[in-house]
C-alpha positions in Angstrom: -2.0 7.1 59.9 0.1 6.6 57.3 3.0 9.1 56.3 4.7 9.2 52.9 8.0 10.1 51.4 9.4 10.1 48.3 13.2 10.3 47.1 13.9 9.1 43.6 14.3 10.2 40.1 12.0 7.5 38.0 8.7 8.8 37.2 6.7 5.2 37.3 7.9 4.9 40.7 7.2 8.2 41.9 3.7 7.6 40.9 3.1 4.4 41.9 4.5 5.4 46.1 2.5 9.1 45.3 -1.3 7.5 44.0 -0.5 5.0 48.0 -0.8 8.7 49.7 -4.4 9.3 50.9 -6.4 12.2 49.4 -5.8 15.4 49.8 -3.0 17.4 49.2 -2.5 20.8 49.8 0.5 21.8 47.4 1.8 24.9 45.4 0.4 25.7 42.0 3.6 25.3 40.4 5.2 21.9 41.5 1.7 20.9 41.3 1.3 21.1 37.6 4.4 19.9 37.2 3.6 16.8 39.9 0.5 16.4 37.8 2.5 15.8 34.8 4.7 13.8 35.5 2.3 11.5 37.1 0.4 11.8 33.3 3.6 10.8 31.6 4.2 8.1 33.8 3.7 4.7 31.9 0.9 2.1 32.2 2.0 -0.7 34.6 1.4 -3.6 33.7 -1.7 -5.8 34.7 -1.8 -6.6 38.7 -3.6 -9.3 40.6 -7.0 -7.9 40.6 -6.8 -7.7 36.3 -5.5 -11.6 36.8 -8.1 -12.2 39.0 -11.2 -10.7 37.5 -10.9 -12.8 34.8 -11.9 -15.3 37.1 -14.7 -14.2 38.5 -18.8 -14.5 37.5 -19.2 -13.1 34.6 -22.7 -12.5 35.6 -21.1 -10.0 38.4 -18.4 -8.2 36.4 -20.9 -5.7 36.7 -21.1 -5.0 39.4 -16.8 -5.8 40.7 -16.4 -2.7 38.6 -18.6 -0.5 40.4 -17.4 -1.7 43.1 -13.8 -0.7 41.9 -14.7 2.7 41.5 -16.6 2.8 44.5 -13.6 2.1 46.0 -11.2 4.8 43.3 -13.3 7.6 44.6 -13.8 6.6 48.3 -10.6 5.7 50.3 -13.4 4.1 53.3 -14.6 1.7 51.6 -14.0 -1.7 51.9 -12.4 -4.5 50.2 -15.2 -6.8 48.3 -18.3 -5.2 49.8 -20.7 -4.5 47.0 -20.7 -1.1 46.0 -23.8 0.9 47.4 -26.9 1.5 46.0 -28.7 3.7 48.1 -32.7 4.6 49.4 -34.8 7.3 49.8 -37.9 8.0 51.9 -40.9 10.0 51.0 -38.9 13.3 50.4 -37.5 13.1 46.8 -34.4 15.7 46.5 -36.1 18.4 45.4 -40.5 19.0 45.1 -41.8 20.4 42.2 -43.3 20.4 38.8 -40.8 17.9 36.6 -38.5 20.3 34.3 -38.0 18.6 31.1 -34.8 20.4 30.1 -32.5 20.3 27.0 -30.3 17.6 27.0 -26.4 18.3 26.0 -24.3 16.0 27.2 -21.2 14.5 24.7 -22.0 11.6 22.5 -20.1 8.5 24.0 -19.6 6.7 21.1 -18.4 9.1 18.6 -15.1 9.5 17.6 -14.1 13.1 17.3 -12.5 14.7 14.2 -9.3 16.8 14.4 -10.7 20.8 13.1 -9.2 24.0 12.6 -8.3 26.5 15.3 -7.5 24.5 18.0 -5.6 25.5 21.6 -2.4 24.1 22.9 -2.5 21.4 25.0 -0.3 19.7 26.6 1.8 18.5 23.6 -1.4 17.4 21.5 -4.2 20.1 20.9 -7.2 21.2 22.1 -10.6 21.5 20.2 -13.8 23.1 21.2 -17.0 20.9 19.2 -19.3 23.9 19.9 -18.3 27.5 20.8 -18.6 28.3 24.6 -21.6 28.5 26.8 -23.5 32.3 27.5 -21.9 32.7 31.2 -24.2 33.8 34.1 -22.4 36.4 36.1 -23.5 34.9 39.3 -24.1 31.4 40.7 -25.8 29.7 44.1 -24.8 28.0 46.7 -26.5 25.2 48.6 -26.2 23.5 51.6 -26.2 19.8 52.0 -28.4 18.3 54.9 -25.0 15.7 55.5 -27.2 14.2 58.6 -27.7 10.7 56.8 -29.7 7.7 59.1 -29.2 4.1 58.7 -32.8 2.7 56.5 -36.0 1.8 58.9 -38.1 -0.8 58.3 -40.4 1.4 58.1 -39.0 3.7 55.2 -38.3 0.3 53.3 -41.7 -0.9 53.4 -43.2 2.7 52.7 -41.0 2.6 49.4 -42.1 -0.9 48.5 -45.6 0.6 48.8 -44.4 3.3 45.9 -43.3 0.5 43.7 -46.1 -2.0 44.4 -44.3 -4.8 46.0 -46.2 -6.4 48.2 -43.9 -9.3 49.8 -41.1 -10.6 52.3 -39.0 -8.0 54.2 -35.0 -9.3 54.3 -31.7 -8.5 55.7 -28.3 -8.1 54.4 -25.0 -6.8 56.3 -25.2 -3.2 55.6 -22.5 -0.4 54.2 -23.1 1.8 57.0 -20.7 0.1 58.7 -23.4 -1.5 62.3 -25.7 -0.8 59.8 -28.6 -3.0 58.4 -29.5 -2.6 54.6 -33.6 -4.2 54.1 -34.5 -6.2 50.6 -38.5 -6.7 50.0 -38.9 -8.7 47.0 -41.8 -10.3 45.4 -40.2 -12.9 44.1 -39.6 -11.4 41.4 -39.5 -7.4 42.1 -37.0 -6.7 44.6 -36.6 -3.7 46.5 -33.1 -2.8 48.2 -33.1 -0.2 51.1 -29.5 0.9 52.5 -29.6 4.4 53.7 -32.5 6.5 53.5 -32.7 7.9 50.8 -30.3 5.1 48.8 -32.1 2.5 47.1 -32.1 -0.2 44.5 -35.3 -1.1 42.5 -35.5 -4.2 40.1 -38.5 -5.0 37.8 -37.1 -8.4 37.2 -34.6 -10.0 39.2 -32.9 -12.7 37.2 -33.5 -9.8 34.2 -31.3 -7.2 35.9 -28.2 -9.4 36.1 -28.0 -9.5 32.6 -28.6 -6.3 31.3 -24.8 -5.4 30.2 -24.4 -3.6 27.8 -27.6 -1.7 29.0 -30.4 -1.8 25.9 -30.5 2.0 24.5 -34.5 3.4 23.3 -35.8 6.2 21.1 -37.9 7.0 24.2 -35.8 6.6 27.2 -36.8 9.7 28.4 -40.9 9.6 28.1 -40.6 6.3 30.1 -38.8 7.4 32.3 -40.1 10.1 33.8 -43.3 8.9 33.2 -42.5 5.9 35.2 -41.2 8.1 38.2 -43.9 10.9 38.1 -46.1 7.8 38.5 -44.4 6.6 41.7 -44.1 9.7 43.3 -40.5 10.9 41.9 -41.3 14.8 41.0 -38.5 16.7 41.2 -36.9 18.3 37.9 -34.7 16.7 36.3 -33.5 15.7 32.9 -32.1 12.4 31.2 -29.6 11.4 29.3 -27.7 8.0 27.4 -24.4 7.2 29.7 -22.5 4.5 27.8 -19.5 4.8 31.1 -23.1 4.1 33.3 -24.3 1.6 31.4 -28.0 2.9 31.2 -29.6 6.4 31.7 -28.7 9.4 34.3 -31.1 11.2 35.7 -30.3 14.5 37.0 -31.2 16.6 39.6 -32.4 19.7 38.5 -31.7 22.6 41.1 -33.9 25.6 41.5 -32.2 27.6 39.4 -32.6 24.6 36.5 -29.0 24.0 37.0 -28.2 20.3 36.9 -26.6 18.7 40.1 -23.9 16.4 39.8 -21.3 14.1 41.9 -18.2 13.2 40.8 -17.7 12.1 37.4 -17.7 8.5 36.3 -18.8 7.7 39.7 -22.1 6.0 40.8 -24.9 8.9 39.6 -27.5 10.7 42.2 -30.2 8.0 40.0 -29.5 5.9 36.9 -31.8 3.3 34.8 -31.8 1.0 32.6 -34.2 -0.4 30.4 -35.3 -3.8 29.5 -35.3 -4.2 25.7 -39.2 -4.2 25.8 -38.7 0.2 26.8 -39.8 -0.8 30.3 -38.0 0.5 33.2 -35.6 -2.7 34.9 -33.3 -1.6 37.4 -33.1 2.1 39.3 -30.5 3.0 41.2 -30.8 6.1 44.0 -28.0 8.1 45.7 -30.0 10.6 46.5 -29.4 13.7 48.7 -31.6 16.4 51.1 -30.6 20.0 51.3 -31.7 23.4 52.1 -33.5 24.6 48.5 -33.2 28.3 50.1 -29.4 29.2 48.6 -27.3 30.4 51.1 -26.3 33.4 49.0 -25.8 34.3 44.8 -21.7 35.1 44.4 -19.8 35.5 41.8 -18.7 32.9 39.2 -16.1 33.1 36.8 -17.0 32.9 32.9 -16.4 29.7 30.3 -13.6 31.3 28.9 -11.7 32.1 32.2 -12.6 28.3 33.2 -11.3 27.0 29.6 -8.3 29.0 30.0 -7.3 27.7 33.5 -8.1 24.1 31.7 -4.9 24.6 29.3 -2.6 27.0 31.9 -1.7 24.5 34.6 0.3 27.7 36.0 -3.1 29.1 37.0 -4.3 29.2 41.0 -7.9 27.2 40.6 -9.5 24.6 42.1 -9.8 21.7 39.6 -10.7 17.6 39.1 -9.9 16.0 36.3 -11.3 12.1 35.5 -9.8 9.9 31.8 -11.3 6.8 31.1 -10.2 5.0 28.3 -12.2 3.3 25.6 -13.9 0.5 26.1 -14.9 -2.4 23.4 -18.8 -3.7 24.2 -18.7 -7.4 24.2 -21.3 -9.7 22.7 -22.8 -12.2 24.8 -25.5 -14.8 25.9 -26.6 -16.7 28.5 -27.9 -19.9 29.4 -31.2 -20.2 29.3 -33.1 -23.0 31.0 -36.8 -24.6 30.0 -39.4 -24.4 32.1 -41.5 -27.6 33.3 -38.6 -29.9 33.4 -36.2 -31.5 35.3 -33.0 -30.4 34.9 -29.1 -29.8 35.7 -28.9 -26.2 36.5 -25.3 -24.2 37.7 -25.4 -20.3 39.4 -24.1 -18.5 41.4 -27.0 -18.7 44.6 -27.8 -15.5 47.2 -29.1 -15.9 50.4 -30.7 -13.5 52.5 -32.3 -13.9 55.9 -36.2 -13.0 56.8 -36.6 -10.0 59.4 -38.9 -12.5 61.2 -37.0 -15.1 62.8 -40.0 -17.4 61.4 -40.2 -17.4 58.0 -37.5 -18.7 55.6 -34.9 -17.0 53.7 -34.3 -15.7 50.5 -33.1 -17.8 48.0 -32.4 -17.5 44.7 -30.5 -19.4 41.5 -29.8 -16.4 39.0 -32.6 -14.3 41.3 -34.8 -17.0 40.3 -36.4 -17.8 43.8 -35.7 -21.3 44.8 -38.2 -23.6 46.2 -38.2 -27.1 47.9 -35.5 -29.2 49.4 -33.2 -26.0 50.5 -32.5 -28.0 53.5 -28.1 -26.3 54.6 -28.6 -23.6 51.3 -29.8 -20.8 54.0 -25.6 -21.2 55.0 -23.6 -20.8 52.2 -21.7 -18.2 51.3 -23.6 -15.2 48.7 -22.7 -15.8 45.3 -21.8 -19.7 45.7 -21.6 -22.1 42.5 -23.7 -24.7 42.9 -25.2 -27.8 40.7 -28.5 -27.4 41.5 -31.1 -30.4 40.0 -34.8 -29.8 39.7 -37.5 -27.8 37.4 -38.1 -24.1 36.4 -41.8 -23.3 36.1 -43.8 -20.2 35.9 -46.6 -19.6 39.0 -49.1 -16.2 39.1 -46.3 -14.3 36.7 -43.3 -15.2 39.0 -40.4 -17.8 37.5 -39.2 -19.8 40.6 -36.8 -23.3 40.7 -38.0 -25.6 42.8 -35.0 -27.3 43.6 -34.9 -30.8 44.4 -31.7 -31.6 45.5 -28.1 -29.1 45.0 -23.8 -29.1 45.2 -21.7 -26.7 46.0 -18.5 -29.4 44.7 -18.6 -28.1 41.3 -16.0 -26.2 39.6 -16.5 -23.5 36.9 -14.3 -23.3 34.5 -13.7 -20.3 32.7 -12.1 -20.1 29.0 -10.7 -18.7 26.2 -11.0 -20.6 22.7 -12.7 -21.0 19.6 -15.9 -22.1 18.3 -16.2 -24.3 15.2 -18.8 -26.6 13.8 -18.0 -31.0 13.2 -21.7 -32.1 11.9 -24.1 -31.6 14.5 -21.4 -30.2 17.6 -19.8 -27.5 17.8 -16.7 -28.5 19.6 -14.8 -25.5 21.5 -10.8 -25.5 21.2 -9.1 -23.8 23.8 -6.6 -21.4 23.3 -4.3 -22.4 25.9 -1.4 -23.8 23.9 -2.8 -27.1 24.8 -5.2 -27.7 21.7 -7.9 -29.2 24.6 -11.3 -29.4 22.9 -15.1 -30.0 24.3 -18.0 -30.0 23.3 -20.4 -27.4 23.7 -23.7 -28.6 25.1 -26.7 -26.9 23.6 -25.4 -24.3 21.9 -26.8 -20.1 20.9 -27.8 -20.8 17.1 -26.0 -17.1 16.4 -22.4 -17.7 18.3 -19.7 -17.0 16.1 -17.5 -19.7 14.8 -14.3 -19.7 13.6 -13.1 -16.4 15.2 -9.3 -15.6 14.8 -7.2 -15.1 18.4 -5.7 -13.0 19.1 -7.8 -10.4 17.2 -10.7 -11.5 18.6 -11.7 -13.2 22.0 -14.3 -15.4 23.0 -14.6 -17.0 26.5 -17.0 -19.3 28.4 -18.2 -19.6 31.5 -19.8 -23.4 32.7 -19.0 -26.6 33.7 -17.3 -29.4 32.6 -18.2 -32.7 32.2 -17.2 -35.7 30.7 -15.4 -33.6 27.2 -18.5 -31.6 27.6 -18.9 -27.6 28.6 -22.4 -27.5 30.5 -22.1 -23.2 29.9 -23.9 -20.7 31.4 -22.1 -17.7 30.0 -19.8 -16.7 26.9 -18.8 -13.3 25.4 -17.8 -12.4 22.1 -15.2 -9.4 21.9 -14.3 -8.4 17.7 -11.7 -6.9 18.1 -9.5 -8.7 21.5 -10.1 -6.5 24.7 -11.9 -6.8 28.2 -14.4 -3.6 27.2 -14.4 -1.4 30.2 -10.7 0.5 30.1 -8.5 2.0 32.2 -9.5 5.0 34.9 -7.2 7.6 36.8 -7.0 11.4 37.2 -5.3 14.6 38.2 -6.0 18.3 39.9 -5.7 19.5 43.5 -9.8 19.0 44.5 -11.2 22.4 45.4 -11.2 24.9 47.8 -12.5 26.1 50.7 -15.6 28.6 50.4 -14.6 31.3 52.1 -18.5 33.2 52.2 -18.7 34.8 55.4 -15.8 36.7 55.2 -13.3 39.3 53.6 -11.7 38.0 50.7 -8.0 36.0 51.5 -5.4 36.5 49.5 -3.9 33.7 47.4 0.0 32.9 46.9 1.4 34.0 44.2 3.1 31.1 42.1 6.6 29.6 43.6 9.0 29.9 39.6 10.0 26.6 39.0 13.1 26.8 40.1 12.9 27.5 42.9 11.1 23.8 43.4 12.5 21.4 45.7 13.9 18.8 44.3 13.2 16.0 46.3 9.6 16.3 47.1 7.2 13.9 49.4 3.7 13.5 51.1 3.3 13.1 55.1 0.2 12.3 56.7 -0.3 14.4 59.9 -0.2 13.1 62.8 -1.6 13.9 66.7 0.0 16.3 68.0 1.9 17.6 64.4 2.3 21.2 64.4 3.4 22.3 61.2 6.8 24.4 64.0 8.0 20.3 64.7 7.5 19.1 60.9 9.2 22.2 59.7 12.0 21.1 62.1 11.8 17.4 61.2 12.2 18.2 57.4 14.7 20.5 57.8 12.7 23.6 56.3 11.4 26.8 58.0 7.3 27.1 58.7 7.4 29.9 56.1 8.1 27.6 53.4 6.6 24.7 54.4 3.0 26.6 53.9 4.6 28.7 51.2 4.4 25.2 49.5 1.2 24.3 50.0 0.0 27.0 49.4 -1.0 27.6 53.2 -1.9 31.1 54.7 -3.2 29.6 58.2 -1.1 27.5 60.2 -3.8 25.3 61.6 -3.3 22.1 60.4 -5.6 18.5 61.2 -5.5 14.9 61.9 -5.6 12.9 58.4 -4.3 15.9 56.4 -1.9 15.8 53.5 1.2 18.1 53.2 4.1 18.1 50.9 7.0 17.9 52.5 9.8 19.0 51.0 13.9 16.5 51.8 16.6 18.9 50.9 19.9 18.0 48.6 21.8 16.0 50.9 25.8 15.9 51.0 27.1 13.0 49.6 26.8 10.1 52.1 27.5 7.1 52.9 24.9 3.8 54.6 25.4 0.7 56.6 23.2 -2.2 55.8 20.4 -0.3 54.7 17.2 -2.4 55.1 14.3 -2.0 53.0 12.2 -3.6 50.0 13.6 -4.0 46.5 11.8 -3.1 43.5 13.0 -4.0 39.6 11.6 -2.7 36.7 11.8 -4.1 33.2 11.9 -1.7 30.6 11.0 -2.4 26.9 11.8 -0.5 24.3 10.4 -0.2 21.4 13.7 -1.4 19.2 13.3 -4.9 20.8 16.2 -4.0 23.5 15.3 -3.7 27.1 17.0 -2.7 31.0 16.4 -2.9 34.0 15.8 -0.6 37.0 16.5 -0.9 40.8 15.0 0.6 43.7 15.1 0.5 47.6 11.5 1.3 49.3 13.5 1.5 53.5 10.3 2.2 56.0 10.8 4.0 58.6 8.4 5.4 61.9 7.8 9.0 60.3 6.8 7.1 56.4 8.9 6.1 53.5 12.2 6.5 51.6 12.5 5.5 48.2 16.0 5.4 46.9 17.0 4.4 42.9 19.9 2.2 42.6 22.8 2.2 41.1 25.8 -0.5 41.0 27.6 -3.0 38.3 26.6 -6.0 40.6 22.3 -5.4 40.9 21.6 -8.5 38.6 22.5 -10.0 41.3 19.6 -9.3 43.3 17.3 -9.9 40.6 15.6 -13.3 42.5 14.4 -11.2 45.5 12.0 -8.9 44.1 9.8 -7.4 46.4 11.8 -8.9 49.0 14.3 -7.2 52.8 17.7 -6.6 51.0 20.3 -4.7 53.5 22.4 -3.0 51.4 25.8 -1.2 51.7 27.1 2.2 49.7 27.1 5.5 49.0 23.8 8.6 48.4 25.1 10.7 45.7 24.4 14.3 45.7 21.5 13.5 43.6 19.4 10.9 45.4 20.7 7.5 44.2 22.0 5.1 46.2 25.1 3.0 44.6 25.4 -0.2 45.8 29.0 -1.1 46.8 27.5 -4.8 48.7 24.4 -6.8 49.6 23.2 -8.6 52.6 20.1 -11.0 52.1 18.6 -10.7 56.1 16.2 -13.8 55.0 17.8 -16.3 52.6 14.4 -18.7 52.9 12.0 -15.6 52.9 9.1 -16.1 50.5 5.7 -14.5 49.7 3.0 -17.2 50.1 -1.2 -18.2 50.1 -3.4 -18.7 54.0 -6.5 -18.8 53.6 -8.0 -17.2 57.6 -10.8 -15.3 59.2 -10.1 -11.3 59.9 -11.2 -9.2 63.0 -11.1 -6.5 64.1 -9.6 -5.6 67.3 -7.9 -3.0 69.6 -4.3 -3.3 69.9 -2.5 -0.2 72.0 -5.3 2.4 71.7 -5.5 1.4 67.4 -7.9 -0.7 65.7 -6.5 -3.5 63.7 -7.6 -6.1 61.8 -6.5 -9.1 62.5 -6.0 -12.6 60.4 -6.4 -16.3 62.2 -5.1 -18.5 59.7 -6.5 -22.2 59.2 -3.7 -23.4 61.8 -4.2 -21.2 64.0 -2.0 -19.0 63.9 -2.5 -15.0 64.1 -1.0 -12.0 62.3 -1.9 -8.2 62.5 -1.9 -6.8 58.9 0.1 -4.6 57.0 -0.9 -3.8 53.7 2.5 -4.8 51.3 5.4 -3.0 52.2 3.3 -0.4 53.9 4.7 0.2 58.1 1.3 0.8 59.8 -2.0 -1.6 60.2 -4.2 -2.5 57.6 -7.9 -1.3 58.5 -10.0 -2.7 56.2 -11.7 -6.0 55.4 -12.4 -8.0 52.9 -15.4 -8.6 52.6 -17.6 -9.3 55.6 -15.3 -10.0 59.4 -15.5 -13.3 59.4 -15.6 -14.4 56.0 -12.9 -17.0 54.9 -10.9 -15.2 52.6 -7.0 -16.0 50.8 -4.5 -13.6 50.8 -1.6 -13.7 49.8 1.0 -13.1 52.6 4.9 -11.8 53.8 5.8 -12.6 56.3 9.4 -11.5 58.4 10.7 -13.5 60.9 10.5 -11.3 63.8 8.1 -8.2 62.5 5.5 -7.3 65.2 2.9 -5.1 66.5 1.7 -4.8 70.2 3.4 -8.3 70.4 1.3 -9.8 67.8 3.5 -11.0 64.8 3.0 -8.7 61.2 1.5 -10.0 58.0 2.2 -8.3 55.0 -0.8 -8.3 52.9 -0.3 -8.0 48.8 -3.7 -9.8 47.3 -6.8 -10.4 49.4 -10.5 -12.1 47.9 -13.4 -14.2 49.6 -12.7 -18.1 49.3 -15.6 -19.0 46.8 -16.4 -22.6 46.4 -14.4 -24.0 42.8 -13.2 -20.9 42.3 -8.7 -21.3 41.3 -6.6 -20.8 43.9 -5.0 -18.0 44.1 -1.1 -17.4 43.2 1.5 -15.8 44.4 1.8 -12.2 42.3 4.3 -10.1 44.5 7.0 -11.8 43.5 6.9 -11.0 39.8 8.9 -7.8 38.5 7.4 -4.6 37.0 7.0 -4.8 33.3 6.9 -1.2 31.3 6.1 -1.2 27.9 8.6 1.7 26.7 6.4 4.1 23.8 9.2 6.4 23.3 13.4 5.2 23.2 14.0 8.9 23.9 11.8 9.7 26.7 8.6 8.1 27.7 6.9 12.7 26.7 8.2 12.1 23.4 5.4 10.5 22.1 3.1 11.7 20.1 -0.3 12.3 22.4 -3.5 11.8 21.0 -6.0 15.8 20.3 -8.6 16.4 22.2 -12.4 16.9 21.6 -14.4 18.7 24.0 -17.9 18.5 23.1 -19.3 19.7 26.0 -18.9 22.4 28.5 -21.7 24.1 30.6 -22.2 25.2 34.7 -23.2 22.6 36.9 -24.0 22.7 40.9 -21.4 20.0 42.4 -21.6 17.9 45.9 -19.6 15.4 47.2 -21.3 12.0 47.0 -22.2 11.9 50.1 -23.4 8.6 51.1 -19.6 7.2 50.1 -17.7 9.3 52.9 -20.3 7.8 55.8 -17.4 5.1 57.1 -14.8 8.1 56.4 -13.4 9.2 59.4 -12.4 12.9 58.4 -16.7 12.3 57.2 -16.9 16.1 59.6 -14.5 18.0 57.5 -16.3 17.3 54.2 -17.1 20.4 52.3 -21.5 20.7 53.3 -21.3 23.0 49.8 -22.7 22.7 46.7 -21.6 24.8 44.7 -21.2 26.4 41.0 -18.7 24.3 38.5 -17.7 24.4 35.2 -18.6 20.9 33.5 -16.2 19.8 30.6 -16.7 17.0 28.5 -14.9 15.4 25.5 -12.9 12.7 24.0 -8.8 12.3 23.1 -8.7 11.0 19.0 -8.1 7.4 21.0 -11.2 7.2 22.7 -10.0 7.6 25.9 -13.1 10.1 27.8 -11.8 13.2 29.2 -14.0 15.2 31.9 -13.4 18.3 34.4 -14.8 20.4 37.3 -13.2 24.0 37.3 -14.5 25.7 40.3 -16.4 28.0 39.2 -16.6 31.1 42.6 -14.3 34.0 42.1 -11.6 34.0 44.1 -12.8 36.2 46.6 -15.1 33.9 47.2 -12.4 31.3 47.7 -9.9 30.3 50.8 -6.6 29.0 49.9 -6.7 26.0 51.8 -7.9 22.8 49.9 -10.8 21.3 51.5 -11.0 17.9 52.7 -12.1 15.2 49.7 -11.3 12.7 47.8 -9.4 13.1 44.2 -9.1 11.5 41.3 -6.9 8.9 41.1 
């Protein structure tokens, strides 16, 4: 188990450390409001390794990567680089009944809010309602989710394929649910991947489906989608609306009382549909659920006005989840098209899925097109291996295929940014890396932009460089320099547990801000912990610990996160205090900069973060991220004044190693073992975390590369330890991973005085409605605390809107009246 304590005045480091803490925090509402505000005010960190690596990923895979990232944010159990689940269904849809055309009331994600009169004070700015609050019913239902999710079977997969009219071979791929298998059925053009009994992904054209970002819109989308679903046996009541963040159309099921049902905002919806340019259904991603349509009861709810007040006033005790996602700048895109019936050399990514029948060949796709011919050896290729292939495209019975003559994986894909210019009959590409290198672009698109301005705009090309020419595969152009999708974040404590069968339980009164301890941390409950033992450990009373977390019942469970106080200590000295050094540079708007030094001290019961002060700190500048020994004084403010230091391992450095991972039991604990190419094995720890990691990169046994720090003499269960800072699957031709963990953090401050003093944009709420909420059960399947998740589908007030800078804003506020809630938070993911 992982437990963390924080002790620092640094907003950025508090934010960074608290975001490493686990999912749920039962906290006093006043403290939670203050902590949430601090996190919101924290500066944005510099781009990390993911951003750097993301530029090197094939553009055709970036939408998949973004969905994977979103899934990671919402579920700690999802493993690194496992494809985001695209769930499955059997013959029973979400609910049965006659399709109902619900009125679609959703925010216009492309609109620019306009400030208006009559706003509300909101976090240093103003909040405006674009339309009046809706009328509020006095009651709403609560439904019970059937949480039992079963892995897909061959029979279920085949039955669902029949509904889509797919008559083809069945293939397998590693399942998202640990130990399970996904089934893929394809006729060479259509495909259906089934992952569980209610989760699937359908594509009417595999090749086109990989080129559907951004998805086209259609004025008749609702009727097209409704007709298609009806024709294929999906007859549940739903509404349809476009979603820029989901890149397509969301099909939102309606409960029997016609109120829409949703999962976490900005996550995989229950059903997402993408149309092609001809207005036909191109893809369907379904993440459906099964629940009892007979409600367990009808309960009183708060009004929309009360929910608004709870949004405006951070001190009101309420269940809330808050999500934000910055505005994206959508690019123009061009994909390389190869002619049919002509011998040629093509470049692209290969996917390989073995057939269920071992006597039949695997499904091999090049850019979504089935590959035939000389495929010897291709069955052993890694998924998404980049290759050079010689052969011919042709169409047979309406299905496009590639007959391969020869292929080679020893080819490197290039990713370049720069400008295009015309010189006679040629289009030349000039790299913007400062070298001035020029390449001839083969077979350029007729409408590709020329003479673009850097850095005002950005043009990027993926392809292969051969003899001074770029055989391109993908071109992307941002008229305004941006990579599009933007970043996300969130706040709120989550939802309270429901109290539907007993008498009301009083909630604690909010604690005045003056009573909140200055030094606070987060601790994860471990086996054998009790509140009394924890109170003694942290030097506070049981009553104080319960008050701090809003607990009325001393019952705690393993894996639960609680807020603990670290009482301000008297001034004390430390000798050779060991910890990891972190350095932050703050760039001011006046051109000046300052440096901040911190020491993270890991212990058996967590980690402490000390802000460092002293006149000799600049001597530590070359040791960012590395362990150091500090002698000095910890003052009453919790800052460590440095008098001297030692470097325990002068030659220690971060390094990139390649190898494989496997799971193993050591001292009764499941750990991940990383074995390098030269045969050395290490127990993996994540960064400075003092506990073993549990996640794989890709699948067990994949060849991966990792940035590691191996500290001499550090062991776990007798094995050496490797601290992992970044990890990626090794792909032929992909750039080598570069060391990042030794790079100093850089923040560009927006205010020379106080980061919270900068002008904040106003917020326009475009839509408010009552919906039913349930956490996506599929994303929880690999969570060891799955059985503790809430099984209830409950009413929430849903607020959607945008800040004036375009950032999307989305809040869910628990709608049940307080008498139907318990003063303990329900286990589950919180926005981060």
